[in-house]
N, C-alpha and C positions, 0 to 999 in steps of 0.2 A: 462648410466647414465638414470635414466629413464626416464618412460612418463606422469611425471606427470605436474601440470596446467602450470608451465613457463617449459616446452620444450623448445615453442616456439613463443620469447618474444615480439618479434612483432604483437603477432596476440593481444596481451592484446593492445598494444594501439590503434592497428584499433580499433579495442573495444573500448576503451575508445572514440578514435577519436570518432567513429558514433553514440556514447551516449551527446559527448560533442557540436555536431553539432548537436542534435534534441532538447540540450535541448532550445540551442544556436535560432533557431528554434520556438522554445515554444509545442514544437511536443512529448514530452517526460515524458514518461506515467510511475508511477512506481507503484506494488501495495499497494490496501487503506487496509484499515481496514475494518476486517471480519464488515458483515450488509452494505459499505457503498460501493457503483456499479462505474462507469464510465460512465453517465446519453450522449444523444444525441450529448448534446453543448459540448465545448473542455471541458470551465469550472462549469459543472453541474457533478455532485454528487450527487444524489438521494441516496432513503437508497435503499435500500436493499426493494425488489417484492415481496420477501415469506415476511408474514405476523407473517408464526414464529419466521423465524430469528429475525424479528425486534422485538416481541413481547417479547423474550426469552433474547435480547441485550437489555431492556429498565426493566425486573426485574433484570437483574444483577446490571446491575447501579440503580438502586429506591434507594437503600437504600442508596448510596454515598450521597445526598440530604436530603433525612432522616437522619444523624449520622455524614458529613461533612468528612469522614477521611476513608483511607482505612483500616487501622485495626483496627476500628471497626465494619467492615463487618463480 
Protein backbone atom coordinates (compact mmCIF):
# COMPACT_ATOMS: atom_id res chain seq x y z
CA UNK A 1 0.00 0.00 0.00
CA UNK A 2 1.31 3.47 -0.86
CA UNK A 3 1.64 6.49 1.35
CA UNK A 4 -1.06 8.49 -0.40
CA UNK A 5 -3.50 10.93 1.13
CA UNK A 6 -5.98 8.22 2.13
CA UNK A 7 -3.39 6.02 3.91
CA UNK A 8 -4.69 7.17 7.32
CA UNK A 9 -8.49 7.61 7.04
CA UNK A 10 -8.96 8.70 10.67
CA UNK A 11 -6.68 11.70 10.04
CA UNK A 12 -9.14 13.04 7.46
CA UNK A 13 -12.00 12.62 9.92
CA UNK A 14 -10.10 14.57 12.57
CA UNK A 15 -9.31 17.38 10.13
CA UNK A 16 -12.91 17.54 8.95
CA UNK A 17 -14.11 17.62 12.56
CA UNK A 18 -11.77 20.50 13.36
CA UNK A 19 -12.97 22.45 10.34
CA UNK A 20 -16.61 21.86 11.29
CA UNK A 21 -15.97 22.96 14.88
CA UNK A 22 -14.35 26.20 13.71
CA UNK A 23 -17.28 26.84 11.36
CA UNK A 24 -19.80 26.30 14.16
CA UNK A 25 -17.90 28.75 16.38
CA UNK A 26 -17.67 31.28 13.54
CA UNK A 27 -13.86 31.10 13.52
CA UNK A 28 -13.32 29.40 10.15
CA UNK A 29 -11.35 31.54 7.72
CA UNK A 30 -10.82 30.46 4.15
CA UNK A 31 -8.65 32.03 1.49
CA UNK A 32 -9.92 35.30 0.10
CA UNK A 33 -9.83 36.41 -3.54
CA UNK A 34 -6.77 38.33 -4.72
CA UNK A 35 -6.93 41.93 -3.61
CA UNK A 36 -8.95 41.36 -0.43
CA UNK A 37 -7.37 40.74 2.98
CA UNK A 38 -8.64 39.80 6.44
CA UNK A 39 -9.21 42.86 8.61
CA UNK A 40 -8.87 43.39 12.34
CA UNK A 41 -12.54 42.68 13.08
CA UNK A 42 -13.90 39.19 12.40
CA UNK A 43 -16.19 40.26 9.56
CA UNK A 44 -13.93 42.97 8.11
CA UNK A 45 -12.44 42.28 4.66
CA UNK A 46 -10.87 45.46 3.27
CA UNK A 47 -9.07 45.86 -0.03
CA UNK A 48 -5.37 45.01 -0.11
CA UNK A 49 -3.20 47.73 1.47
CA UNK A 50 -0.87 47.81 -1.55
CA UNK A 51 -2.21 50.47 -3.92
CA UNK A 52 -0.58 48.74 -6.91
CA UNK A 53 -2.63 45.58 -6.27
CA UNK A 54 -5.87 47.54 -5.99
CA UNK A 55 -5.21 49.66 -9.08
CA UNK A 56 -4.37 46.57 -11.12
CA UNK A 57 -7.58 44.85 -10.08
CA UNK A 58 -9.60 47.94 -10.89
CA UNK A 59 -7.95 48.15 -14.32
CA UNK A 60 -8.74 44.50 -15.00
CA UNK A 61 -12.39 44.76 -13.96
CA UNK A 62 -13.17 48.25 -15.34
CA UNK A 63 -14.06 46.93 -18.82
CA UNK A 64 -16.80 44.74 -17.32
CA UNK A 65 -18.85 47.79 -16.40
CA UNK A 66 -18.23 49.27 -19.85
CA UNK A 67 -18.99 46.16 -21.93
CA UNK A 68 -21.33 44.34 -19.57
CA UNK A 69 -19.91 40.90 -20.33
CA UNK A 70 -16.66 39.00 -19.97
CA UNK A 71 -16.75 37.84 -23.59
CA UNK A 72 -16.25 41.37 -24.90
CA UNK A 73 -13.43 42.26 -22.49
